[in-house]
Structures are given as C-alpha cells and as structure tokens.
C-alpha positions in Angstrom: 27.4 25.3 -24.0 24.1 23.4 -23.5 24.1 19.9 -21.5 21.3 17.3 -21.2 20.8 15.0 -18.2 17.9 12.3 -17.8 16.4 12.5 -14.3 13.1 11.3 -13.1 10.0 12.7 -11.3 7.1 10.3 -9.4 3.6 10.9 -10.2 1.5 8.8 -7.9 3.4 5.5 -7.8 4.6 5.8 -11.3 7.8 7.5 -12.7 8.1 10.3 -15.4 11.1 10.9 -17.3 12.2 14.5 -16.4 15.3 15.9 -19.0 17.5 18.3 -17.2 18.8 21.2 -19.6 21.6 23.1 -18.2 22.9 26.4 -20.5 25.9 28.5 -19.4 26.1 31.9 -21.0 27.7 35.3 -20.8 26.3 37.8 -18.3 25.8 38.7 -14.9 26.3 35.8 -12.5 22.8 34.4 -12.0 21.5 30.5 -11.5 17.7 30.3 -12.8 15.6 26.9 -12.5 12.6 26.9 -14.6 9.8 24.1 -15.6 7.5 24.3 -12.5 9.9 23.6 -9.8 8.5 23.5 -6.3 10.0 25.1 -3.3 12.6 22.3 -2.6 13.6 22.0 -6.3 14.1 26.1 -6.1 16.3 25.4 -3.1 18.9 23.3 -4.8 20.4 26.2 -6.3 22.4 26.8 -3.0 22.6 23.2 -2.3 24.1 22.7 -5.8 26.3 25.6 -5.6 28.0 24.5 -2.3 28.0 20.8 -3.4 30.4 21.8 -6.7 32.8 24.0 -5.0 33.3 21.4 -1.9 33.8 18.7 -4.6 37.0 20.2 -6.0 35.1 21.8 -8.9 34.4 25.0 -10.0 31.2 26.7 -10.1 30.6 29.0 -12.9 30.5 32.7 -12.5 28.1 33.1 -15.4 24.5 33.2 -16.2 23.1 29.6 -15.5 19.7 28.6 -16.7 18.3 25.1 -15.7 15.1 23.7 -17.7 13.4 20.7 -16.3 11.2 19.7 -19.0 8.4 18.7 -19.7 7.7 22.2 -18.2 4.0 21.2 -17.5 4.9 18.7 -15.1 5.2 19.6 -11.4 8.7 18.9 -9.9 8.6 18.2 -6.2 11.4 16.9 -4.1 15.1 17.2 -4.0 15.8 14.1 -6.1 16.9 16.6 -9.1 20.1 17.8 -7.1 22.4 15.4 -8.4 21.2 15.8 -12.1 21.4 19.5 -12.1 25.1 19.5 -10.7 26.0 17.0 -13.5 24.5 19.2 -16.0 26.1 22.2 -14.8 29.7 20.2 -14.8 28.8 19.3 -18.5 27.8 22.3 -19.5 31.0 24.3 -18.2 33.3 21.8 -19.9 34.6 20.2 -16.3 33.3 16.8 -17.5 33.5 15.1 -20.7 31.0 11.9 -21.2 28.1 10.5 -22.7 25.3 10.6 -20.4 22.4 9.9 -22.8 21.6 6.5 -21.7 22.3 7.5 -17.7 19.6 8.2 -14.9 20.8 10.2 -12.0 19.0 10.3 -9.1 19.9 12.2 -5.5 19.9 15.1 -3.1 23.3 16.8 -2.2 24.6 17.7 1.0 26.7 21.0 1.1 29.7 19.0 1.2 29.0 17.1 -1.9 27.7 13.9 -0.3 24.8 12.0 -1.4 21.7 11.5 1.0 18.8 9.0 0.7 16.0 9.8 -1.4 12.4 8.8 -1.3 10.8 7.3 -4.4 13.8 5.1 -5.7 12.2 1.9 -6.6 9.5 3.5 -9.1 12.0 6.0 -10.6 14.5 3.0 -11.3 11.7 0.8 -12.9 10.9 3.7 -15.1 14.6 3.7 -16.1 14.3 0.0 -16.9 11.4 0.3 -19.0 12.7 3.3 -20.8 15.7 0.9 -21.8 18.3 3.2 -20.0 21.4 1.2 -19.0 23.0 3.1 -16.1 21.0 4.4 -12.8 23.3 6.4 -10.4 21.9 6.7 -6.9 23.0 7.5 -3.4 24.9 4.4 -1.7 22.1 4.5 1.0 19.6 3.8 -2.0 21.2 0.9 -3.6 19.6 -1.8 -2.0 16.3 -0.5 -2.9 17.1 -0.1 -6.4 18.6 -3.3 -6.7 15.1 -5.2 -6.2 14.6 -4.9 -9.7 16.2 -7.1 -12.8 17.5 -5.4 -16.1 19.0 -2.4 -14.7 22.4 -1.3 -13.7 22.7 0.3 -10.4 25.6 2.5 -9.8 26.1 3.9 -6.0 27.9 7.1 -5.5 28.8 8.0 -2.1 29.2 11.7 -3.2 29.4 14.3 -6.3 33.4 14.0 -6.4 33.2 10.3 -6.2 31.0 10.2 -9.1 32.8 12.9 -11.2 35.9 11.2 -11.0 34.0 8.1 -12.5 32.4 10.2 -15.5 35.9 11.4 -16.2 37.6 7.9 -16.4 40.0 8.4 -13.3 38.1 5.6 -11.1 35.4 3.1 -12.0 32.7 2.6 -9.8 31.4 -1.1 -9.7 28.0 -1.8 -10.1 26.3 -2.6 -6.9 25.6 -6.3 -5.8 23.6 -7.0 -2.7 24.8 -8.9 0.1 21.7 -10.9 -0.1 18.7 -11.3 -2.2 16.0 -10.0 -0.2 13.6 -11.4 -2.6 14.2 -14.8 -1.1 13.8 -13.5 2.6 11.3 -15.6 4.5 8.2 -13.8 5.5 8.0 -13.2 9.4 4.9 -14.0 11.0 5.5 -13.0 14.3 1.9 -11.5 14.9 -0.5 -12.3 17.4 -1.3 -16.2 17.1 -4.5 -17.5 17.3 -3.5 -20.2 19.5 -2.9 -17.6 22.3 -6.7 -16.2 22.0 -9.2 -18.1 24.4 -12.7 -19.0 22.9 -14.5 -17.2 20.0 -14.4 -20.3 18.0 -16.8 -18.8 15.7 -15.3 -15.3 15.3 -11.8 -17.3 14.4 -13.7 -19.1 11.8 -14.9 -15.8 10.2 -11.6 -14.6 10.0 -10.2 -17.6 8.2 -12.8 -17.4 5.9 -11.9 -13.2 5.5 -8.2 -14.1 5.0 -8.9 -17.0 2.5 -10.9 -14.5 -0.2 -9.9 -11.2 1.4 -13.5 -10.5 2.5 -14.0 -7.2 4.4 -15.4 -7.9 8.0 -17.0 -6.2 11.0 -16.7 -7.2 14.5 -19.2 -6.1 17.3 -18.7 -6.8 20.9 -18.3 -5.4 24.5 -15.1 -4.0 25.3 -12.7 -6.4 26.4 -13.7 -9.3 24.1 -10.7 -10.0 22.2 -11.6 -7.8 19.0 -8.5 -6.2 18.6 -6.3 -9.3 19.3 -8.6 -11.1 16.4 -7.4 -8.3 13.9 -3.9 -8.5 14.8 -3.8 -12.3 14.3 -5.3 -11.8 10.7 -1.5 -11.0 9.0 -0.5 -14.2 10.6 -3.0 -16.6 8.9 -2.6 -14.9 5.1 -0.8 -16.2 2.9 2.7 -14.9 2.2 2.9 -11.9 -0.5 4.0 -12.9 -4.1 7.2 -10.6 -5.6 4.9 -8.9 -7.6 2.5 -7.7 -4.6 5.9 -7.2 -2.5 7.0 -4.8 -5.4 3.7 -3.1 -5.4 3.8 -2.5 -1.5 7.4 -1.4 -1.6 6.9 1.4 -4.1 4.1 2.9 -2.2 6.1 2.9 1.1 9.2 4.2 -0.9 7.0 7.3 -2.5 5.6 7.6 1.1 9.0 7.8 2.7 8.4 5.0 5.1 10.8 2.4 3.8 13.6 1.2 6.2 17.0 1.3 4.3 17.6 -2.0 6.3 15.0 -3.7 4.6 14.5 -2.3 1.0 11.9 -5.0 0.1 8.9 -5.2 2.2 7.7 -8.9 2.1 5.3 -8.8 4.9 1.5 -7.8 4.4 1.1 -4.3 6.0 -1.3 -3.9 9.1 -2.6 -0.1 9.1 -4.3 0.9 12.4 -5.2 4.6 12.2 -6.8 6.4 15.3 -10.4 7.3 14.4 -9.0 10.8 14.9 -7.4 10.3 11.5 -7.9 13.2 8.9 -9.9 12.3 5.6 -6.4 13.4 3.9 -4.4 10.9 6.2 -6.9 8.3 5.5 -7.4 8.2 1.9 -4.3 10.5 0.9 -3.8 14.0 -0.2 -2.5 17.2 0.3 -1.1 19.9 -2.0 0.6 17.4 -4.1 -0.8 14.1 -3.4 0.5 11.7 -1.3 -0.6 7.9 -0.3 -2.9 7.7 2.8 -3.5 4.7 5.4 -5.7 2.9 2.7 -3.0 2.9 0.2 -0.4 2.0 3.0 -2.5 -1.1 3.6 -2.2 -2.2 0.1 -2.2 -6.2 0.1 -2.6 -6.1 3.6 -5.0 -5.3 6.6 -6.7 -1.9 7.2 -8.1 -2.0 11.1 -10.3 0.4 12.0 -10.9 0.3 15.5 -14.1 2.1 17.2 -15.5 2.1 13.8 -18.5 4.6 14.5 -16.2 7.1 16.0 -14.5 7.8 12.7 -15.9 11.0 10.8 -18.7 10.5 8.5 -16.6 12.0 5.6 -13.7 9.4 6.2 -16.1 6.5 6.8 -17.8 7.4 3.2 -14.6 7.9 1.8 -14.2 4.3 2.2 -17.0 3.1 -0.4 -15.4 3.7 -3.6 -11.9 2.2 -2.5 -13.7 -1.0 -1.3 -15.3 -1.4 -4.3 -12.8 -0.3 -7.2 -9.8 -1.3 -5.4 -8.3 2.0 -6.3 -8.5 5.8 -4.6 -8.4 8.7 -7.3 -7.4 12.1 -5.7 -8.0 14.9 -8.2 -6.3 18.3 -7.5 -6.2 21.6 -9.7 -2.8 20.1 -10.8 -4.5 16.9 -12.0 -5.6 13.3 -10.7 -3.2 10.7 -9.3 -4.5 7.1 -8.7 -3.0 5.0 -5.9 -3.8 1.3 -5.6 -5.9 0.5 -2.5 -6.9 -3.5 -2.6 -6.8 -4.0 1.3 -8.8 -6.0 3.5 -10.9 -3.6 5.6 -11.5 -5.0 9.3 -13.9 -2.9 11.5 -14.2 -3.3 15.2 -17.0 -1.6 17.2 -19.0 -1.7 20.5 -23.0 -2.4 19.9 -23.5 0.9 21.8 -21.9 4.0 23.4 -21.2 2.4 26.8 -20.2 -0.9 25.1 -22.6 -3.4 27.0 -26.0 -3.6 24.9 -26.9 -7.3 24.7 -24.2 -8.2 27.5 -25.4 -11.3 29.8 -23.4 -9.9 32.6 -22.8 -6.2 32.7 -26.4 -3.9 32.3 -26.3 -1.4 29.3 -26.8 2.1 30.5 -28.1 3.7 27.2 -31.1 4.6 25.8 -32.8 3.2 22.7 -32.3 6.6 20.9 -28.4 6.5 21.7 -28.1 2.9 20.6 -29.6 4.0 17.2 -28.0 7.0 16.8 -24.7 5.1 17.8 -25.2 2.3 15.1 -26.2 4.8 12.4 -23.1 6.6 12.4 -22.3 3.5 9.7 -24.3 4.2 6.6 -26.3 1.3 4.8 -24.2 1.7 1.6 -20.8 1.3 3.4 -22.2 -1.8 5.6 -23.5 -3.3 2.0 -19.7 -3.5 1.4 -19.0 -5.6 4.3 -19.0 -9.1 3.6 -18.6 -10.8 7.3 -20.6 -9.4 10.5 -19.8 -11.8 13.6 -20.6 -11.3 17.2 -17.5 -11.5 19.6 -19.2 -12.1 23.0 -17.6 -11.7 26.4 -15.1 -14.6 27.0 -16.1 -17.0 30.3 -13.7 -17.5 33.0 -13.4 -21.2 32.3 -12.2 -20.6 28.7 -9.9 -17.9 29.8 -8.3 -20.2 32.7 -8.3 -23.2 30.2 -4.1 -23.9 29.6 -5.0 -25.8 26.4 -3.8 -24.0 23.2 -6.2 -23.7 20.3 -5.2 -23.9 16.9 -2.3 -22.1 15.6 -2.1 -19.7 13.1 0.6 -21.9 11.3 -2.0 -24.5 10.6 -4.6 -22.3 9.7 -2.5 -20.5 7.1 -1.8 -23.9 5.5 -5.3 -24.3 4.8 -5.6 -20.7 3.8 -2.7 -21.0 1.3 -4.4 -24.2 -0.1 -7.6 -22.5 -1.0 -5.4 -19.4 -2.3 -3.8 -21.8 -4.6 -7.4 -23.0 -5.7 -8.5 -19.2 -6.7 -5.2 -18.7 -8.1 -5.5 -21.7 -10.7 -9.2 -20.4 -11.3 -8.1 -16.9 -12.4 -4.8 -17.7 -14.3 -4.5 -15.2 -16.9 -6.3 -12.5 -15.4 -5.3 -9.8 -12.9 -7.5 -11.1 -10.1 -5.6 -12.6 -6.9 -8.6 -13.6 -4.8 -12.3 -14.3 -4.7 -13.4 -10.9 -3.0 -11.8 -9.3 -6.6 -14.3 -10.9 -9.1 -16.7 -8.8 -10.8 -20.4 -10.1 -11.8 -18.6 -11.6 -14.9 -16.5 -14.1 -12.8 -19.2 -14.2 -10.2 -21.3 -15.8 -13.1 -18.8 -18.0 -14.2 -17.0 -19.2 -11.3 -19.6 -19.5 -8.6 -21.9 -22.2 -9.9 -24.6 -23.2 -7.1 -26.3 -26.6 -7.2 -30.3 -26.8 -7.0 -30.5 -27.2 -2.8 -28.4 -24.1 -2.9 -30.2 -22.3 -5.3 -33.6 -22.8 -3.3 -31.9 -21.5 -0.4 -30.7 -18.3 -2.0 -33.9 -17.6 -3.5 -35.5 -17.4 0.2 -33.1 -15.6 1.4 -33.1 -12.8 -1.3 -36.7 -12.2 -0.4 -36.4 -12.4 3.4 -33.2 -10.7 3.9 -33.9 -8.2 1.4 -30.5 -8.3 -0.2 -29.4 -5.6 -2.8 -27.6 -6.7 -6.0 -24.3 -6.1 -4.7 -25.1 -8.0 -1.4 -26.3 -10.9 -3.8 -22.9 -11.1 -5.4 -21.2 -10.6 -2.3 -22.6 -13.6 -0.8 -21.8 -15.6 -3.6 -18.2 -14.9 -3.4 -17.8 -15.6 0.1 -19.9 -18.8 -0.4 -17.3 -19.7 -3.1 -14.5 -18.8 -0.7 -16.0 -21.3 2.2 -16.3 -24.0 -0.9 -12.8 -23.4 -1.8 -11.6 -24.1 2.0 -13.8 -27.5 1.7 -12.2 -28.1 -1.4 -15.6 -28.2 -3.5 -15.8 -27.6 -7.2 -19.6 -26.3 -6.9 -21.2 -24.3 -3.9 -23.8 -26.4 -1.9 -26.3 -25.5 0.4 -24.0 -25.9 3.8 -21.5 -23.2 1.7 -24.1 -21.0 1.5 -25.5 -21.2 4.6 -22.6 -20.3 6.4 -22.1 -17.4 4.0 -25.5 -16.1 4.8 -25.2 -16.5 8.5 -22.5 -13.8 8.3 -24.9 -11.4 7.1 -26.9 -9.7 9.6 -29.9 -7.5 9.2 -28.9 -5.1 11.9 -25.5 -4.5 14.1 -27.4 -5.4 17.2 
C-alpha cells in the first residue's frame, strides 16, 4: 500500500513542501530512502525503525521504499523522521487517517520521543501559506510555531502519543502559548550612553547613524571608547516591528540559534565577530549554505572591531550586501539568498601602534607602515560608509566628572520620532529607513534649498565625491533634517552631513 505524508524542507530562509511517499511491497526486508537525502536523512532509517518498535507498533519486515519528492531538491536534517514514520505506519495499515491537510515535522529519538528541530518557523509559515490546517511539531518547538496566526499547531511529545491521536484514541489539543511573545517589551539593557564620558561629537554621530540606519567607521587610539559607543547603538535604535522580529527569528531558527525559552527575537541583533573569522563565517556558506554573521545581524548592528585586521576577502565581500541589503551564495546545487539589511559599524586605530595623531603618546610607526595599514580598507568599501568620526583620547577631567550625560532613553525618543517621519514618507513601499533609498527616492524626497545646493556643488568639486557618495551624503542630510523636523534639507543639515565624510582616515 502507498501512503503520502506532507513535510517541508528549508531552502535559504523559505520553506518548500516535500511529499514523503512510503511504499511497502513483498520481498526481502529492506529499507531504502530516495530523493536526494543527505547523511542525516539516510540515518533516519535506524531512528525510525527503533522509534516505531519502542512506540508499541510493528516495524514491517518487508521491502520498504520511501521517496522524498521533488527528487531534485536536496533534503537535509533530521526533520523528516516523523513524516517517514507516519508514512510507514499508514502504508502498513497500522494507522487509518486522512493526513492530506496536515504537515509533520520532527526528529525522533530511539525511544520514540520527539526532539527539538531547527527551522520550524519558516516551515510552519509555508504550511499556512499553502492552506494546510494542522502542523504537528515536537512539543519543544510549539512556542516557535505559534508565533504565526492562521495555523493550528499540534504539539507532540512522542510518536506513540501522535499515533493514538491519529487513531482517535486520544485528542491532542491545539497549542496555546502561556503568553503572547509578540507583546513582550523590548529589553534595552545595553551600554547606556549616559555612562560614556565625553565623546559628544561621536555620540551625535551614533544618533544620526541609528536614525537613518547609516554605516559608520570610528577611528581613534586604544581605550578611547569606540567599542562602548558601538555597544550602545542597540540601546538607541527603535524597537523592532513584528514583521522585522519575525524576519530575524526565521534566520536564527534556521541557524539553530533560537532559544526555546524566547521563541521570538524582539531585540535588535548585535553581532561582533573576531577579525580571524573566515569568509564563510562572515558571509555564510558551507556545503549547503547557512546564514553568516552578516545575516545574523539583519535589522541590527554588525560591529567589526580592528577593522583593517579582517582579511581582504572578508572585507571586500561586504561591498555587495551593504549596497543591496541581501547576500547571494552560489553553489553547484544552486543559489541561496539571505537577507543582510544590517548597520555596519567599524572601529580601527589610525596606525598599527594606535597612537598616530595622539597629543599625549608618540606614534612609533613609519609613514610607510601607516599608509599600508590604512590601505587595507579599499576605496570602494570606504565609499559605502556614510559616517567617519574621530574618537579622541578622553581627558582626566571628563573621566572623573560625576555628571551623567544624556541617557539612551532620551536619545531613543528622538530617534523613534524621526523614524516615524521616515515610515510615513515610505508608506506603501518596502523601505524602512533613509539608508535604503534608491536614487529614485533620493530624487523625490531629498529636496535641497538653494543655499544648500550651492554648498553641495562646492563639496562635489573639492571632495571629489563619486555618484554613490553624492547620494549617500543626501540620504545622510535627509536623516539629519528628520531629526530637526525639517521638510527640506537646509545648508546646516548638509554641512553636518559633509563633515562626516573625510578624504583620509588620518
């Protein structure tokens, strides 16, 4: 008898329906899985055999063939254990049930219990989009699947419990979460700007960067506060919308980094990889591509400390994601696209010893060493950075001053007000903030008054701005105008935007 059960594969961040066909026919006992399975799926034969026997059912001693269709789609991971087991039980007529409108997901233990499985959220989203009524998932993953509306989530502790449910002996109730994770207040417990002494100019630059989502590069001697400024950025960025939170949660679910205790990520990611990270670790990759650090920082901050120390390949690989907000990884099996809409924050020393231009400590580097160090960052990559700021040494008087600066909460209030202006501006589009504008939106929304036009013309000639830099200056000026509540970009807004662009890092 032939039985068909619906399951799901994850391609990139999206699900793809997989039809699990189980056929039992006369012949010598065998168990074959076809349909481009990887090693984890091939090993499902032993897990399924033991789980069926230990769940009080009979494993057929006949010729068993399981096909995972479509056959040209690679099947990876242990999520097919449960649908294969259900297919065998249906085919051997140990279970009678209509499963045509159900989706089965989960890894089986040898005793028949169901384990946590990666990528449940995108697979449940596909089931909802395809109009399937029920999704059977391990009980540990029910919280994650319940983040979506319009789908009935049935949590299962074990294969034996699920079989009893399908036979009608018991009824597993639909999962109801203890609390609505979508209403959980965002935790802003990062470094507070109030505790960073001095650096008023740098704090202003981070406020502008957080408002428009602009990339920023900080340069200064060791211990001047660059890392603390970067860590404070999530505390002044606006809270994520539900759509943004679900996007980020999908990425972490597929990567296996989603905690079962917090099934929805409502805090903006902050990723800070070490400069020894590989190209695949930063961009994503592997035999079957997985998200890298730039995708894990989607809708958040990617902080690269010791910016010039990263490998040339790693730095140059940032150019396309910074511009397009997505990263495409191509392999022989096909191409996978991951979202990568992050805010790039870099920190570097002005020279190898770190004290070039410092008024207190003398630099010991030669001019050649300084030049080679700074040239590790290519011009095209620097052209994609909107804000360059110097973070100088903090004086003793400021360090010992007991007066606290402006808190992150106050700054975040201004940032959120400016973001609301941007949301109204981009209503009806997919744009979220100013940095995402294309030249079409720049022409429409970045109107400049006559004095500012004269200043911009002079800056183009003297600073030798490229077309990309020209548009980035306008987008940055638009953000500064939003913070000021102005409808049109004025000369003072443009002047502040231009001062953030530097001809050299020194």
